[in-house]
RODO-2510 file (C-alpha; in nm, 4 decimals, decimal comma):
residues 418
     n   res          X          Y          Z
     1     m    23,4754     9,5545   -11,6944
     2     t    23,6128     9,7629   -11,9816
     3     t    23,6080    10,0753   -11,7654
     4     s    23,7977     9,9036   -11,4850
     5     r    24,0601     9,7760   -11,7280
     6     s    24,1109    10,1189   -11,8815
     7     a    24,1414    10,2718   -11,5345
     8     a    24,3995    10,0073   -11,4393
     9     g    24,5897    10,0813   -11,7616
    10     r    24,5968    10,4534   -11,6894
    11     e    24,7163    10,3854   -11,3353
    12     a    24,9956    10,1581   -11,4628
    13     r    25,1094    10,4180   -11,7165
    14     g    25,1083    10,6868   -11,4505
    15     g    25,3133    10,4644   -11,2207
    16     a    25,5676    10,4030   -11,4968
    17     v    25,6096    10,7764   -11,5539
    18     v    25,6629    10,8324   -11,1829
    19     a    25,9182    10,5496   -11,1773
    20     g    26,1039    10,7054   -11,4718
    21     v    26,1219    11,0437   -11,2979
    22     c    26,2443    10,8799   -10,9764
    23     c    26,5160    10,6912   -11,1683
    24     l    26,6377    11,0150   -11,3261
    25     v    26,6382    11,2009   -10,9940
    26     l    26,8134    10,9168   -10,8103
    27     g    27,0685    10,8719   -11,0886
    28     l    27,1442    11,2448   -11,0912
    29     a    27,1844    11,2447   -10,7140
    30     i    27,4344    10,9559   -10,7340
    31     l    27,6248    11,1257   -11,0149
    32     l    27,6520    11,4452   -10,8117
    33     a    27,7454    11,2738   -10,4855
    34     v    27,9951    11,0022   -10,5870
    35     p    28,2691    11,2091   -10,7622
    36     p    28,3272    11,4489   -10,4684
    37     v    28,3300    11,1572   -10,2227
    38     a    28,5730    10,9601   -10,4417
    39     e    28,7995    11,2661   -10,4759
    40     l    28,8084    11,3191   -10,0985
    41     s    28,8944    10,9524   -10,0393
    42     g    29,1712    10,9650   -10,2979
    43     g    29,0310    10,6829   -10,5129
    44     s    28,8834    10,8704   -10,8074
    45     g    29,0848    10,7006   -11,0809
    46     t    28,7859    10,5599   -11,2702
    47     v    28,5281    10,8097   -11,1450
    48     p    28,4840    11,1039   -11,3844
    49     a    28,4554    11,4510   -11,2392
    50     v    28,1260    11,6326   -11,2316
    51     g    28,0722    11,8142   -11,5605
    52     s    28,3315    11,6150   -11,7558
    53     a    28,2482    11,4591   -12,0902
    54     a    28,2280    11,1108   -11,9414
    55     w    28,0085    11,2373   -11,6593
    56     c    27,7716    11,4061   -11,9075
    57     a    27,7604    11,0881   -12,1172
    58     i    27,6578    10,8857   -11,8130
    59     l    27,3924    11,1444   -11,7241
    60     a    27,2579    11,1333   -12,0806
    61     a    27,2468    10,7529   -12,0686
    62     v    27,0571    10,7575   -11,7383
    63     a    26,8133    11,0123   -11,8852
    64     v    26,7500    10,7924   -12,1906
    65     q    26,7023    10,4856   -11,9728
    66     s    26,4665    10,6747   -11,7409
    67     g    26,2601    10,7779   -12,0423
    68     a    26,2464    10,4131   -12,1465
    69     v    26,1249    10,3225   -11,7957
    70     a    25,8464    10,5799   -11,8279
    71     l    25,7331    10,4064   -12,1498
    72     s    25,7869    10,0493   -12,0280
    73     t    25,4166     9,9742   -11,9692
    74     r    25,3170    10,0972   -12,3147
    75     m    25,6071     9,9560   -12,5191
    76     p    25,7818     9,6904   -12,3080
    77     r    26,0005     9,5438   -12,5824
    78     t    26,1078     9,8859   -12,7082
    79     a    26,1836     9,9980   -12,3530
    80     a    26,3912     9,6859   -12,2856
    81     a    26,5888     9,7368   -12,6064
    82     a    26,6513    10,1041   -12,5244
    83     v    26,7749    10,0240   -12,1724
    84     v    27,0124     9,7479   -12,2908
    85     l    27,1512     9,9291   -12,5940
    86     t    27,2117    10,2481   -12,3950
    87     a    27,4038    10,0547   -12,1277
    88     l    27,6166     9,8797   -12,3930
    89     l    27,6907    10,2058   -12,5745
    90     l    27,7858    10,3802   -12,2513
    91     a    28,0173    10,0940   -12,1500
    92     g    28,1959    10,1275   -12,4825
    93     v    28,2164    10,5086   -12,4870
    94     a    28,2702    10,6090   -12,1233
    95     p    28,3712    10,3069   -11,9135
    96     g    28,4230    10,3537   -11,5415
    97     d    28,2766    10,3008   -11,1985
    98     l    27,9885    10,5439   -11,2543
    99     v    27,8500    10,3269   -11,5335
   100     s    27,6922    10,1149   -11,2549
   101     v    27,4498    10,4032   -11,2009
   102     t    27,2574    10,2641   -11,4989
   103     a    27,1557     9,9714   -11,2770
   104     v    26,8870    10,1949   -11,1209
   105     p    26,6737    10,2337   -11,4369
   106     e    26,7586     9,8762   -11,5393
   107     i    26,6055     9,7400   -11,2163
   108     a    26,2960     9,9556   -11,2591
   109     a    26,2580     9,8542   -11,6238
   110     a    26,2938     9,4822   -11,5462
   111     y    26,0269     9,5005   -11,2760
   112     l    25,7773     9,7110   -11,4705
   113     i    25,8151     9,5080   -11,7906
   114     a    25,7649     9,1828   -11,5973
   115     v    25,4528     9,3204   -11,4251
   116     t    25,3182     9,4512   -11,7557
   117     t    25,3723     9,1359   -11,9607
   118     g    25,2429     8,8961   -11,6963
   119     q    25,3940     8,5867   -11,5463
   120     r    25,6164     8,5383   -11,8507
   121     m    25,8092     8,8152   -12,0154
   122     r    25,7071     8,7453   -12,3713
   123     n    25,9273     8,7181   -12,6801
   124     g    26,2483     8,6581   -12,4839
   125     t    26,2375     9,0015   -12,3170
   126     a    26,3753     8,8674   -11,9871
   127     e    26,6588     8,6859   -12,1629
   128     a    26,7406     8,9963   -12,3663
   129     l    26,7526     9,2133   -12,0542
   130     f    26,9742     8,9644   -11,8714
   131     a    27,2092     8,9255   -12,1672
   132     g    27,2293     9,3012   -12,2216
   133     v    27,3052     9,3809   -11,8566
   134     t    27,5643     9,1007   -11,8443
   135     a    27,7328     9,2199   -12,1629
   136     a    27,7337     9,5874   -12,0596
   137     t    27,8856     9,5058   -11,7200
   138     a    28,1516     9,2793   -11,8736
   139     v    28,2416     9,5344   -12,1429
   140     n    28,2653     9,8095   -11,8835
   141     a    28,4937     9,5991   -11,6595
   142     v    28,7236     9,5092   -11,9498
   143     r    28,7300     9,8598   -12,0984
   144     s    28,8001    10,0244   -11,7633
   145     g    29,0772     9,7744   -11,6917
   146     t    28,9344     9,6568   -11,3596
   147     a    28,9094     9,2872   -11,4576
   148     g    29,0044     9,0329   -11,7211
   149     p    28,7597     8,8802   -11,9668
   150     l    28,6624     8,5771   -11,7538
   151     v    28,6300     8,7771   -11,4332
   152     a    28,4403     9,0457   -11,6214
   153     l    28,2013     8,7830   -11,7534
   154     g    28,1447     8,6560   -11,3984
   155     l    28,0800     9,0097   -11,2788
   156     g    27,8358     9,0565   -11,5646
   157     v    27,6437     8,7405   -11,4798
   158     g    27,6223     8,8425   -11,1133
   159     q    27,5061     9,1908   -11,2104
   160     g    27,2444     9,0427   -11,4426
   161     l    27,1103     8,8127   -11,1725
   162     i    27,0788     9,1031   -10,9291
   163     v    26,9517     9,3674   -11,1693
   164     v    26,7158     9,1459   -11,3715
   165     g    26,6585     8,8260   -11,1709
   166     v    26,5583     8,9787   -10,8368
   167     p    26,3080     9,2317   -10,9823
   168     l    26,1684     8,9561   -11,2020
   169     l    26,1040     8,7305   -10,9028
   170     i    25,9356     9,0133   -10,7121
   171     a    25,7246     9,0962   -11,0177
   172     l    25,6191     8,7328   -11,0544
   173     v    25,4980     8,7291   -10,6931
   174     v    25,3053     9,0525   -10,7484
   175     v    25,1521     8,9277   -11,0741
   176     g    25,0625     8,5945   -10,9144
   177     r    24,8815     8,7623   -10,6254
   178     r    24,7059     8,9944   -10,8676
   179     e    24,5838     8,7056   -11,0814
   180     v    24,4704     8,5118   -10,7756
   181     r    24,2728     8,8159   -10,6624
   182     a    24,1243     8,8582   -11,0106
   183     a    24,0307     8,4891   -11,0201
   184     h    23,8662     8,5229   -10,6802
   185     e    23,6683     8,8233   -10,7989
   186     r    23,5576     8,6310   -11,1073
   187     e    23,4550     8,3385   -10,8899
   188     v    23,2566     8,5671   -10,6608
   189     a    23,0896     8,7262   -10,9630
   190     a    23,0080     8,3813   -11,1036
   191     l    22,8644     8,2638   -10,7715
   192     t    22,6612     8,5821   -10,7437
   193     g    22,5262     8,5303   -11,0936
   194     e    22,4504     8,1659   -11,0155
   195     r    22,2671     8,2619   -10,6980
   196     e    22,0656     8,5251   -10,8824
   197     a    21,9797     8,2654   -11,1463
   198     l    21,8737     8,0185   -10,8764
   199     v    21,6601     8,2846   -10,7113
   200     a    21,4987     8,3652   -11,0444
   201     s    21,4457     7,9939   -11,1077
   202     a    21,2909     7,9469   -10,7633
   203     i    21,0587     8,2414   -10,8161
   204     a    20,9623     8,1081   -11,1593
   205     a    20,8950     7,7649   -11,0104
   206     e    20,6728     7,9159   -10,7435
   207     r    20,4844     8,1176   -11,0004
   208     i    20,4340     7,8100   -11,2165
   209     a    20,3134     7,6182   -10,9127
   210     l    20,0604     7,8919   -10,8448
   211     a    19,9564     7,8957   -11,2077
   212     r    19,8736     7,5248   -11,1797
   213     d    19,5996     7,6216   -10,9363
   214     l    19,4267     7,8490   -11,1859
   215     h    19,2017     7,5803   -11,3315
   216     d    19,0820     7,4524   -10,9911
   217     i    19,0228     7,7957   -10,8448
   218     a    18,8350     7,9228   -11,1482
   219     a    18,6266     7,6036   -11,1564
   220     h    18,5495     7,6416   -10,7861
   221     h    18,4168     7,9954   -10,8233
   222     l    18,2433     7,9435   -11,1556
   223     s    18,0617     7,6327   -11,0270
   224     g    17,9243     7,8392   -10,7415
   225     i    17,8194     8,1141   -10,9821
   226     a    17,6415     7,8604   -11,2061
   227     m    17,4500     7,7130   -10,9107
   228     l    17,3501     8,0577   -10,7839
   229     a    17,2378     8,1607   -11,1320
   230     a    17,0234     7,8465   -11,1648
   231     a    16,8613     7,9156   -10,8288
   232     l    16,8130     8,2818   -10,9170
   233     a    16,6119     8,1951   -11,2266
   234     r    16,3540     8,0162   -11,0088
   235     q    16,3464     8,2809   -10,7353
   236     i    16,2841     8,5951   -10,9409
   237     d    15,9038     8,5634   -10,9532
   238     d    15,8027     8,4181   -10,6176
   239     r    16,0910     8,5196   -10,3892
   240     p    16,2357     8,8500   -10,5075
   241     e    16,4197     8,9188   -10,1802
   242     t    16,5982     8,5849   -10,1970
   243     a    16,6702     8,6481   -10,5648
   244     r    16,8270     8,9814   -10,4755
   245     e    17,0524     8,8078   -10,2216
   246     s    17,1460     8,5469   -10,4802
   247     a    17,2361     8,8259   -10,7238
   248     d    17,4607     8,9792   -10,4573
   249     d    17,6247     8,6423   -10,4051
   250     i    17,6806     8,6029   -10,7791
   251     r    17,8405     8,9455   -10,7854
   252     a    18,0644     8,8555   -10,4901
   253     q    18,1671     8,5265   -10,6489
   254     s    18,2367     8,7008   -10,9799
   255     m    18,4565     8,9617   -10,8110
   256     a    18,6444     8,6877   -10,6259
   257     v    18,7199     8,4886   -10,9397
   258     l    18,8206     8,8033   -11,1271
   259     a    19,0591     8,8944   -10,8453
   260     d    19,2132     8,5476   -10,8565
   261     l    19,2453     8,5616   -11,2339
   262     r    19,4181     8,9002   -11,2107
   263     r    19,6673     8,7521   -10,9692
   264     m    19,7297     8,4585   -11,1979
   265     v    19,7518     8,6444   -11,5306
   266     g    20,0812     8,6081   -11,7081
   267     l    20,1794     8,2885   -11,5284
   268     l    20,2407     7,9635   -11,7094
   269     r    20,0587     7,6421   -11,6283
   270     d    20,1412     7,2727   -11,6702
   271     d    19,9135     6,9707   -11,6525
   272     d    20,0532     6,8092   -11,3342
   273     m    19,7871     6,9327   -11,0944
   274     t    19,6879     6,8077   -10,7531
   275     p    19,3142     6,8380   -10,6788
   276     l    19,2221     7,1562   -10,4955
   277     a    19,0670     6,9705   -10,2020
   278     e    19,4024     6,8057   -10,1324
   279     r    19,5721     7,1444   -10,0890
   280     s    19,3304     7,3212    -9,8558
   281     l    19,3457     7,4057    -9,4852
   282     r    19,1359     7,0962    -9,4155
   283     a    19,4104     6,8823    -9,5741
   284     i    19,6870     7,0065    -9,3429
   285     p    19,6328     6,7251    -9,0847
   286     d    19,6733     6,4744    -9,3687
   287     l    19,9942     6,6539    -9,4694
   288     l    20,1344     6,6078    -9,1185
   289     e    20,0301     6,2456    -9,0764
   290     p    20,3208     6,0817    -9,2659
   291     r    20,5744     6,2758    -9,0605
   292     r    20,4031     6,1808    -8,7346
   293     t    20,3848     5,8117    -8,8178
   294     d    20,7521     5,8127    -8,9184
   295     g    20,8498     5,9092    -8,5631
   296     h    20,9041     6,2800    -8,6230
   297     g    20,7833     6,5075    -8,3473
   298     v    20,5128     6,7149    -8,5150
   299     g    20,2328     6,8589    -8,3030
   300     l    19,9091     7,0057    -8,4368
   301     t    19,6911     7,2576    -8,2574
   302     v    19,3624     7,3898    -8,3982
   303     r    19,1832     7,6897    -8,2459
   304     p    18,8909     7,6769    -8,1915
   305     n    18,8984     7,3021    -8,1509
   306     g    18,7235     7,1289    -8,4409
   307     a    18,6565     7,4528    -8,6290
   308     d    18,6387     7,4685    -9,0071
   309     l    18,9286     7,7043    -9,0672
   310     g    18,8655     7,7163    -9,4409
   311     a    18,5354     7,8992    -9,3920
   312     g    18,5593     8,2413    -9,5538
   313     v    18,9113     8,1800    -9,6869
   314     s    18,9411     8,1789   -10,0647
   315     a    19,0538     7,8647   -10,2419
   316     l    19,3730     8,0328   -10,3597
   317     a    19,4553     8,1509   -10,0063
   318     q    19,4000     7,7976    -9,8728
   319     v    19,6434     7,6623   -10,1305
   320     v    19,8963     7,9252   -10,0159
   321     g    19,8513     7,8173    -9,6534
   322     y    19,8886     7,4500    -9,7411
   323     h    20,2103     7,5082    -9,9345
   324     m    20,3474     7,7306    -9,6570
   325     v    20,3132     7,4475    -9,4031
   326     q    20,4637     7,2039    -9,6506
   327     e    20,7620     7,4305    -9,7229
   328     a    20,8215     7,5209    -9,3574
   329     l    20,8321     7,1547    -9,2532
   330     a    21,0680     7,0749    -9,5410
   331     n    21,2985     7,3573    -9,4296
   332     a    21,2897     7,2280    -9,0731
   333     s    21,3904     6,8787    -9,1900
   334     l    21,6772     7,0253    -9,3913
   335     h    21,8165     7,2806    -9,1471
   336     a    21,7169     7,1286    -8,8115
   337     p    21,6979     6,7504    -8,8585
   338     g    21,5483     6,5698    -8,5627
   339     a    21,4011     6,8843    -8,4067
   340     r    21,0439     6,8783    -8,2791
   341     c    20,7999     7,0759    -8,4913
   342     s    20,4582     7,2186    -8,4134
   343     v    20,1820     7,3542    -8,6360
   344     m    19,9116     7,5858    -8,5042
   345     l    19,5998     7,6768    -8,7016
   346     d    19,4338     7,9722    -8,5314
   347     g    19,0905     8,0683    -8,6614
   348     t    18,9806     8,2769    -8,3625
   349     g    19,0140     8,5990    -8,5595
   350     d    18,7119     8,7329    -8,7429
   351     d    18,8976     8,8614    -9,0442
   352     r    19,1926     8,6248    -9,0784
   353     v    19,3331     8,2783    -9,0118
   354     a    19,6833     8,2515    -8,8655
   355     i    19,9069     7,9527    -8,9439
   356     t    20,2254     7,9126    -8,7397
   357     v    20,4942     7,6499    -8,7976
   358     r    20,7693     7,6318    -8,5366
   359     n    21,0643     7,3988    -8,4947
   360     d    21,2876     7,3642    -8,1906
   361     r    21,6658     7,3764    -8,1920
   362     a    21,8261     7,0780    -8,3673
   363     p    21,9472     6,8177    -8,1154
   364     g    22,2726     6,7573    -8,3023
   365     p    22,5081     6,9481    -8,5315
   366     v    22,3280     7,1715    -8,7772
   367     p    22,4255     7,1034    -9,1400
   368     t    22,5600     7,4032    -9,3263
   369     s    22,4352     7,5016    -9,6681
   370     e    22,5701     7,7656    -9,9036
   371     r    22,2372     7,7858   -10,0823
   372     g    21,9156     7,8727    -9,9123
   373     g    21,6346     8,1184    -9,8762
   374     f    21,4438     8,0092   -10,1889
   375     g    21,1589     7,8543    -9,9855
   376     l    21,1131     8,1808    -9,8002
   377     i    21,1123     8,3649   -10,1308
   378     g    20,8356     8,1335   -10,2505
   379     m    20,6338     8,1970    -9,9343
   380     r    20,6564     8,5722    -9,9866
   381     e    20,5541     8,5338   -10,3510
   382     r    20,2503     8,3227   -10,2623
   383     a    20,1453     8,5447    -9,9717
   384     a    20,1638     8,8573   -10,1897
   385     l    19,9316     8,7008   -10,4460
   386     v    19,6480     8,6611   -10,1949
   387     g    19,7103     8,9698    -9,9829
   388     a    19,8384     8,7662    -9,6876
   389     n    20,1114     8,8550    -9,4385
   390     v    20,4070     8,6244    -9,3767
   391     d    20,6631     8,6642    -9,1004
   392     y    20,9573     8,4429    -9,0100
   393     g    21,2650     8,4449    -8,7926
   394     p    21,4562     8,2662    -8,5144
   395     t    21,2964     8,1858    -8,1807
   396     p    21,4577     8,2615    -7,8419
   397     g    21,5354     7,8929    -7,7919
   398     g    21,7407     7,8652    -8,1087
   399     g    21,4644     7,7344    -8,3324
   400     w    21,2741     7,8886    -8,6224
   401     q    20,9179     8,0104    -8,6687
   402     v    20,7077     8,1004    -8,9726
   403     t    20,3667     8,2692    -8,9397
   404     l    20,1206     8,3267    -9,2233
   405     e    19,8004     8,5296    -9,1804
   406     l    19,5372     8,4573    -9,4471
   407     p    19,2546     8,7098    -9,4921
   408     r    18,8933     8,5932    -9,4787
   409     e    18,6545     8,6938    -9,7525
   410     r    18,2991     8,8177    -9,6937
   411     q    18,0695     8,5256    -9,6241
   412     l    17,8029     8,4494    -9,8840
   413     t    17,4575     8,5189    -9,7396
   414     g    17,2237     8,3905   -10,0021
   415     g    17,0871     8,0423   -10,0263
   416     m    17,0872     7,8274   -10,3345
   417     s    16,7695     7,6376   -10,2721
   418     p    16,4990     7,6689   -10,5354
***
């Protein structure tokens, strides 16, 4: 932000310098062109000749005013004072028609000072510029004998409105548009920050939800290890082969729980836990039942029919699958209300279980939402923790589909009988 402001300040100062040079060049061009034209037309009574003392005084005044224009963005009040006092001094010293050349740097100064100081020219700068231009024009008209005091005052007011009022109005429009654009950029930045905070909050919530499963998953594995160890103690002497298989099973269970603990390390946990059995693949039909009894079109397909899809799938992976179905159905209700949904549990693969949730196109208008995508972020987070693959996207018919592939673990081969 500081860098952008300093760059904008350098650009404004450079623009003011360019404007000052242009005022000097334009003023010099007018001073060189008007006297010969006035002499040819026979009306050069109040127009000084090129190179005369009055002409040089006007050129010096324009040069001073152009220098003030070049400094207007750095020292606006000083620049305004220099422009006004120079015009007044010139009107008193060398009155005539060419004094109006000073209007060029006066217009530039009024515009640049207004743009620099914002929507209000602070400390009465606008009033001072208007009063100075009015006074200089009136003094010049009276001193050159072209008008009486009242007419000269009217000419001064008109000159002030044109030289100061018009640039001020243009500058106010420019400043207003600039501030609107800056406000829009701040709003976009705030919305971006809010969205990033919401994403971070959603990710944190998903991680906390996963951390809640730590107790159940660890208890699940450790209970199996304890049972295998008890059986092993009675098998060592009379059934060494079975004891060896039990030892392998203990090792496999230990590696599984260690892997789950590694995935969970660093996550927080609260005490509001749902039992593990209620968040397994076997519990998915129970998850769908309330929606089906409420009249929502939710179909369930299990392949192979009647198979135990949780066999070989770790407890943590089953929790991930359960929450994926829950989140996908919630997203369908939010983004495609009234659309028919279907859930497929495919356990035909030897090494993985595929869960697919699909919803059709919404029958009516689809509600718009400026915030979204957090559920999908949670799915990716959960899938990554258990080494699963998740894929989602629109269907050809205008609906939406989410597919999660959960890996199977190696089946335990040893028995636990004494």
